[in-house]
C-alpha positions in Angstrom: 0.0 0.0 0.0 1.5 3.4 -0.9 2.1 5.7 2.0 0.6 9.1 1.3 2.8 10.8 3.8 6.0 9.6 2.2 4.8 10.3 -1.3 3.7 13.8 -0.3 7.0 14.6 1.5 9.2 13.6 -1.5 7.1 15.7 -3.9 6.9 18.7 -1.5 10.7 18.7 -1.0 11.2 18.6 -4.8 8.9 21.5 -5.3 10.6 23.6 -2.6 14.0 23.1 -4.3 12.4 24.4 -7.5 10.9 27.4 -5.7 7.4 26.0 -6.3 7.7 26.5 -10.1 5.3 23.9 -11.2 5.0 23.1 -14.9 1.6 23.1 -16.6 1.9 19.3 -17.0 -0.9 17.5 -15.2 -0.2 15.1 -12.3 -0.9 11.4 -13.1 -4.0 10.4 -11.2 -4.3 6.7 -12.1 -3.1 5.6 -8.7 -4.7 5.5 -5.3 -7.3 8.3 -4.9 -6.4 8.8 -1.3 -2.7 9.4 -2.1 -3.5 12.0 -4.7 -6.0 13.8 -2.4 -3.6 13.9 0.5 -0.8 15.2 -1.7 -3.0 17.9 -3.2 -4.1 19.0 0.2 -0.6 19.3 1.5 0.4 21.1 -1.7 -2.2 23.8 -1.2 -1.5 24.2 2.5 2.3 24.6 1.9 2.1 27.0 -1.0 3.1 30.6 -0.4 0.4 33.2 -1.0 0.4 35.3 -4.1 0.5 34.6 -7.9 2.2 31.2 -7.4 -0.6 30.0 -5.2 -3.2 31.2 -7.7 -1.4 29.4 -10.6 -0.9 26.3 -8.5 -4.7 26.1 -7.8 -5.8 26.9 -11.3 -3.2 25.2 -13.4 -2.2 22.2 -11.4 -4.6 21.3 -8.5 -8.0 21.7 -10.2 -7.0 20.0 -13.5 -5.5 17.1 -11.5 -8.6 16.8 -9.4 -10.8 16.8 -12.5 -8.8 13.9 -14.0 -8.9 12.0 -10.7 -12.6 12.4 -10.3 -13.3 11.6 -13.9 -10.9 8.7 -14.6 -10.6 6.9 -11.2 -13.1 4.4 -9.9 -16.1 6.2 -8.6 -16.5 3.9 -5.6 -12.9 4.6 -4.6 -13.3 8.3 -5.0 -16.5 8.4 -3.0 -15.0 6.3 -0.3 -12.1 8.7 0.0 -14.3 11.8 0.0 -16.6 10.4 2.6 -13.6 9.7 4.9 -12.6 13.4 4.6 -16.2 14.4 5.4 -16.1 12.3 8.5 -13.0 14.2 9.6 -14.8 17.4 9.1 -17.9 16.2 11.1 -15.9 14.8 14.0 -16.0 16.7 17.3 -13.0 19.1 17.5 -12.0 17.8 20.9 -12.1 14.2 19.9 -8.9 12.7 18.3 -9.7 9.9 15.8 -8.9 6.4 17.2 -6.1 4.4 15.6 -8.6 1.9 14.1 -11.2 4.4 12.9 -11.9 4.5 9.2 -12.0 8.3 9.5 -8.4 8.6 10.7 -6.6 7.2 7.6 -5.7 10.7 6.3 -4.1 11.4 9.7 -2.2 8.1 9.8 -1.2 8.2 6.1 -1.0 11.9 5.3 1.7 13.2 7.6 -0.6 15.8 9.3 0.8 16.9 12.7 -2.5 17.3 14.5 -6.3 17.0 14.2 -6.5 20.7 13.6 -4.2 20.4 10.6 -6.2 17.5 9.4 -9.5 19.4 9.6 -7.8 22.3 7.7 -6.9 19.8 5.0 -10.4 18.4 4.9 -11.9 21.9 4.3 -9.4 22.6 1.6 -9.8 19.2 -0.1 -13.6 19.3 -0.1 -13.8 22.9 -1.3 -11.4 22.1 -4.2 -13.4 19.0 -5.2 -16.6 21.1 -5.2 -14.9 23.5 -7.7 -13.3 20.8 -9.8 -16.3 18.5 -10.2 -19.5 19.8 -8.7 -21.6 16.7 -9.6 -19.3 14.4 -7.6 -19.3 16.7 -4.6 -23.1 17.0 -4.7 -23.4 13.2 -5.0 -21.5 12.5 -1.8 -22.4 15.6 0.2 -25.6 16.8 2.0 -26.6 20.2 3.1 -24.9 19.8 6.4 -21.5 18.9 4.8 -21.8 21.8 2.3 -22.6 24.3 5.2 -19.6 22.9 7.2 -17.2 23.5 4.3 -18.6 27.0 3.7 -18.3 27.9 7.4 -14.8 26.2 7.5 -13.6 28.4 4.6 -15.0 31.6 6.2 -13.6 30.9 9.6 -10.1 30.1 8.3 -9.8 33.1 6.0 -11.0 35.6 8.6 -9.1 34.1 11.6 -5.6 35.6 11.8 -4.5 32.7 14.0 -4.9 30.4 10.9 -1.8 31.8 9.4 -1.3 33.6 6.1 -1.0 30.5 4.0 -4.3 29.0 5.2 -6.1 32.3 5.1 -5.0 32.9 1.5 -6.0 29.4 0.1 -9.3 29.7 2.0 -9.9 33.0 0.2 -9.0 31.6 -3.2 -11.3 28.6 -2.8 -14.2 30.7 -1.5 -13.8 33.0 -4.5 -13.5 30.1 -6.9 -17.0 28.8 -6.0 -18.5 31.9 -4.5 -22.1 31.3 -5.3 -22.2 27.9 -3.6 -20.4 28.9 -0.4 -22.2 32.2 0.0 -25.7 30.7 0.0 -24.7 28.0 2.5 -23.2 30.3 5.1 -24.9 30.6 8.4 -26.0 34.1 9.5 -23.5 36.0 11.6 -26.1 38.3 13.2 -24.9 41.5 11.4 -26.6 44.7 12.7 -29.8 45.7 11.1 -29.3 49.5 11.2 -28.8 49.7 7.5 -32.1 47.8 6.9 -34.0 50.3 9.1 -32.4 53.3 7.4 -33.3 51.9 4.0 -36.9 51.5 5.1 -37.0 55.1 6.2 -35.5 56.4 3.0 -37.9 54.2 1.0 -40.9 55.6 2.9 -39.8 59.2 2.3 -39.4 58.5 -1.4 -42.8 56.8 -1.7 -44.5 59.8 0.1 -42.9 62.2 -2.3 -43.9 60.2 -5.3 -47.6 59.9 -4.2 -50.2 60.4 -6.9 -50.9 64.1 -7.6 -47.5 65.3 -6.5 -45.4 66.9 -9.2 -41.6 66.3 -8.7 -38.7 67.4 -10.8 -35.6 65.4 -11.8 -33.5 67.5 -9.4 -35.8 66.6 -6.5 -35.6 62.9 -7.4 -31.8 63.0 -7.5 -31.8 64.9 -4.1 -33.8 62.1 -2.5 -31.5 59.4 -4.1 -28.5 61.3 -2.8 -30.0 61.5 0.7 -30.4 57.7 0.9 -27.9 56.7 -1.7 -25.9 54.5 0.7 -28.8 52.2 1.4 -31.2 53.0 -1.4 -31.2 49.5 -2.7 -34.1 47.4 -1.6 -33.3 44.1 0.0 -29.8 45.0 1.3 -27.8 41.9 2.1 -26.2 42.8 5.4 -24.4 39.5 5.6 -22.7 40.1 2.3 -21.9 43.7 3.3 -20.3 42.3 6.5 -18.3 39.7 4.6 -17.0 42.4 2.2 -15.9 44.6 5.0 -14.0 41.8 6.7 -12.3 40.8 3.4 -11.3 44.4 2.9 -9.4 44.1 6.2 -7.5 41.1 4.8 -6.7 43.2 1.7 -4.5 45.4 3.8 -2.1 42.5 4.4 0.3 42.4 1.3 0.6 38.7 1.2 -3.2 38.3 1.2 -4.1 41.2 -1.1 -4.4 39.1 -4.3 -6.6 36.5 -2.7 -8.7 39.0 -0.9 -9.1 41.1 -4.1 -10.3 38.0 -6.0 -13.0 37.4 -3.4 -14.1 41.1 -3.4 -14.5 40.9 -7.2 -16.8 38.0 -6.7 -18.8 40.0 -4.2 -19.1 42.7 -6.8 -20.2 40.3 -9.5 -22.9 38.9 -7.3 -24.1 42.2 -5.9 -22.4 45.3 -7.3 -24.4 47.6 -5.0 -23.1 45.8 -2.0 -19.5 46.2 -3.0 -20.1 49.9 -3.8 -21.9 50.5 -0.5 -19.2 48.9 1.6 -16.2 50.4 -0.2 -17.9 53.8 -0.2 -18.2 53.7 3.5 -14.7 52.5 4.1 -13.2 55.2 1.9 -14.5 57.8 4.3 -13.3 56.1 7.5 -10.5 58.3 8.7 -10.1 56.4 11.9 -8.8 53.3 10.0 -6.0 55.3 8.4 -5.3 56.7 4.9 -4.1 53.5 3.5 -7.2 51.6 4.4 -9.5 54.3 3.0 -7.5 54.6 -0.3 -7.5 50.8 -0.7 -11.3 50.8 -0.7 -11.3 53.1 -3.7 -8.6 51.1 -5.4 -10.9 48.0 -5.0 -13.6 49.9 -6.9 -11.1 50.8 -9.6 -10.2 47.1 -10.0 -13.9 46.2 -10.2 -14.4 48.8 -13.0 -11.5 47.3 -15.0 -12.7 43.7 -14.6 -16.5 44.0 -14.6 -17.4 47.3 -16.2 -20.8 46.0 -17.5 -21.8 45.4 -13.8 -20.9 49.0 -12.9 -22.8 50.5 -15.8 -26.3 50.6 -14.1 -24.7 52.2 -11.0 -22.7 54.9 -12.7 -24.3 57.9 -10.8 -24.1 56.1 -7.4 -20.5 55.1 -8.2 -19.6 58.6 -9.0 -21.3 60.1 -5.9 -19.6 57.5 -3.7 -16.2 58.5 -5.0 -16.9 62.3 -4.9 -18.0 62.2 -1.2 -14.3 61.7 -0.5 -13.6 65.2 -2.0 -16.0 67.2 0.2 -14.4 70.6 1.0 -16.0 70.4 4.5 -13.6 67.6 5.4 -10.1 68.8 4.3 -8.3 65.7 5.9 -10.5 63.3 4.0 -10.1 65.2 0.7 -6.3 65.4 1.1 -5.8 61.7 1.9 -8.2 60.5 -0.9 -7.1 62.8 -3.7 -4.9 60.3 -5.5 -7.2 57.4 -5.2 -10.2 59.5 -6.2 -8.3 60.7 -9.3 -7.5 57.1 -10.2 -11.2 56.1 -9.9 -12.5 59.0 -11.9 -9.9 58.5 -14.6 -10.9 54.8 -14.9 -14.6 55.8 -15.3 -13.7 58.3 -18.1 -11.4 55.7 -19.8 -14.0 52.9 -19.6 -17.4 54.4 -20.2 -18.3 56.5 -23.3 -21.2 58.1 -21.4 -18.7 59.7 -18.9 -16.7 62.8 -19.7 -14.3 65.2 -17.8 -13.0 68.7 -18.6 -9.8 69.5 -16.8 -9.8 73.3 -16.8 -13.4 73.7 -15.6 -13.2 70.6 -13.3 -16.6 69.4 -14.6 -17.4 65.7 -14.6 -20.5 64.5 -16.6 -22.2 61.2 -16.3 -25.0 59.9 -18.6 -27.7 57.6 -17.1 -30.0 55.0 -18.5 -32.9 57.2 -17.2 -32.1 59.7 -20.1 -30.5 62.3 -17.7 -27.1 63.8 -17.8 -25.6 64.8 -14.4 -22.8 67.3 -14.3 -20.7 67.4 -11.2 -18.3 70.2 -10.0 -15.2 68.5 -8.6 -14.1 71.6 -6.8 -17.2 71.4 -4.6 -17.9 67.7 -5.0 -21.6 68.5 -5.8 -24.1 68.2 -8.6 -23.8 71.3 -10.8 -26.4 70.6 -13.4 -29.0 68.0 -14.3 -29.7 68.0 -18.0 -33.1 66.8 -19.2 -34.3 66.4 -22.7 -33.4 63.0 -24.1 -36.0 60.3 -24.2 -33.6 57.3 -24.1 -30.5 56.2 -22.2 -27.3 58.2 -22.8 -24.8 56.4 -25.0 -21.9 59.0 -25.1 -20.8 62.4 -23.8 -18.1 64.8 -24.7 -17.1 68.3 -23.5 -16.0 70.9 -26.0 -12.3 71.8 -26.0 -13.1 75.1 -24.1 -15.5 73.4 -21.7 -18.4 75.8 -22.6 -20.5 73.1 -24.3 -21.3 69.4 -23.6 -22.5 67.0 -26.4 -24.7 64.0 -25.5 -25.8 61.2 -27.8 -28.6 58.7 -27.2 -28.8 55.6 -29.4 -32.4 55.0 -28.3 -33.9 58.3 -29.3 -31.3 58.8 -32.2 -30.5 62.4 -31.2 -27.4 64.4 -30.4 -27.9 67.4 -28.1 -25.6 70.3 -27.4 -25.8 71.8 -23.8 -24.6 75.1 -22.5 -22.1 74.5 -19.7 -21.4 78.1 -18.5 -23.5 80.1 -16.0 -25.7 82.8 -17.5 -26.2 85.8 -15.3 -24.8 86.7 -11.9 -27.0 84.1 -10.1 -27.1 81.5 -12.8 -24.5 79.3 -11.2 -25.9 79.7 -7.8 -29.6 79.1 -8.3 -29.9 77.1 -11.5 -29.9 73.3 -11.4 -31.2 72.4 -14.9 -29.1 73.1 -17.9 -30.2 74.5 -21.3 -30.1 72.6 -24.6 -28.9 75.0 -27.3 -29.0 72.6 -30.3 -30.6 69.3 -31.2 -29.6 67.0 -34.1 -31.9 64.2 -35.2 -30.0 61.3 -36.7 -31.3 58.9 -39.4 -31.8 55.2 -38.7 -28.7 53.1 -38.9 -28.0 51.9 -42.4 -26.9 48.5 -40.9 -28.5 47.4 -37.7 -26.0 46.3 -35.1 -25.9 42.6 -34.3 -26.1 43.2 -30.5 -28.7 45.0 -28.4 -28.6 48.8 -27.8 -27.1 50.3 -24.7 -30.3 50.3 -22.7 -31.0 46.6 -23.6 -27.4 45.7 -22.6 -27.8 46.8 -19.0 -27.4 43.9 -16.6 -30.3 42.6 -14.6 -30.0 41.2 -11.1 -30.0 37.4 -11.1 -32.6 35.5 -9.1 -31.6 34.0 -5.8 -28.5 36.0 -5.4 -26.6 34.1 -8.0 -24.1 35.9 -10.2 -25.8 37.4 -13.1 -25.0 36.5 -16.7 -22.5 38.9 -18.2 -24.5 41.4 -20.3 -23.7 42.6 -23.8 -21.0 45.3 -24.1 -22.4 47.0 -27.2 -22.4 50.3 -25.3 -18.6 50.4 -25.7 -18.8 51.1 -29.5 -20.6 54.5 -29.2 -18.4 57.7 -29.0 -18.4 61.4 -29.3 -15.4 63.7 -29.9 -15.0 67.4 -30.7 -12.5 68.2 -33.5 -10.1 71.1 -33.5 -12.3 72.8 -36.0 -15.3 72.7 -33.6 -17.1 69.9 -35.4 -18.6 66.9 -33.6 -17.6 63.4 -34.6 -20.3 60.8 -33.7 -19.6 57.1 -33.8 -22.8 55.1 -33.6 -23.3 51.6 -32.2 -23.1 50.0 -35.6 -19.7 51.6 -36.3 -21.2 54.3 -38.6 -19.4 57.7 -38.3 -21.1 61.1 -38.7 -19.7 64.6 -38.6 -22.0 67.4 -37.3 -21.7 71.1 -37.1 -23.0 72.2 -33.7 -24.1 75.7 -34.8 
């Protein structure tokens, strides 16, 4: 009978001599399933956090597990997995007896204690669930799945676990986020956010009662007042988890694993990630580095999942701009670089976002057919531009900043807006901008093969699962002012038009 401890020790020593540089070649899995499972467990638990650990999991461990679970005898695989499950279910204070079936990983795996054995059990079962979900579901019940989910959460959030175990727990939780999230037991997070959301929702409902006329500016004012908790059905448990993982992100050796998990939180519930990072970015008591890192997480989310950010552009912008409030000079000073990075990423990624350096105006087009212009010097809304009847596809400031062009693919119009205050009190009292020119565009000569910008907006998935990645057709639209003062319009089908704004 092969001894898993000896086989694992030899392979681990060989890997350490090569600085853990594993080739892409797959491990042979035609031997004893228990030997392979023990070796892969030790391999993951010994790996140093960082890119090498991520490559080890994705390029070696998971492919090897898939081969093992597909090519080996199913009875042998199920027997081995059930032994690991019995280890996980055993009472923590009870050491397995020498003759117990459940103790074979301890006797043949070289684990130093029952605690180390339970760590390995959590890691092995989580990796199996990711590599071959059907095999995991066949041999696991709801109790086992919940135990693995709780085991991952406990080990990644407990500093006593050690950086290696915390990191691999983060990686495995992120790799199968939907499964582990829905099987986590409640932590008893405070319900203050839920109560605040109910109050904000009640105030908005009263203002929108039949017979009450309300302007776009008033609607935005109400949204701003309750913007942190305006989403109905706030998942406080997910908010709590995101806040805890942001704490792990501060540890350099855990930053990559923690970021991977935060990106999964954002893919599942973008509003939750925005809400938690927005709050953390204004926490001076946690230090400048912690606050700035929250904004950098949002930057990473925009880069990796821009289509998930698209419906939240106004809220995203406001969450970032709150860090520039002149009433809090310390917050503004410590956040300036991170805020600049976040706003630059928005302009670079979304055609319906535009910025003018000299006037410090920042414009955001919404799917509700509004254009919101912010003044970065005061971190406030400067104008709300109404007139389009469809979602905004692209924006562009003129070279002198006096005009703003907006294009809507839905209503097929380009509008030119005045962006300078008229009169002594124009900049103080006015909130709605003035359209000085409208261009109606002809239908596209060739219809695009993908839906328009409004149809491409993501929709929340049922049951909290990650939503299907929406179309990115919104990326193709563009507006640009030429040096001669003309306006170049790129429509969603790639058609290019040149307009004279006068």
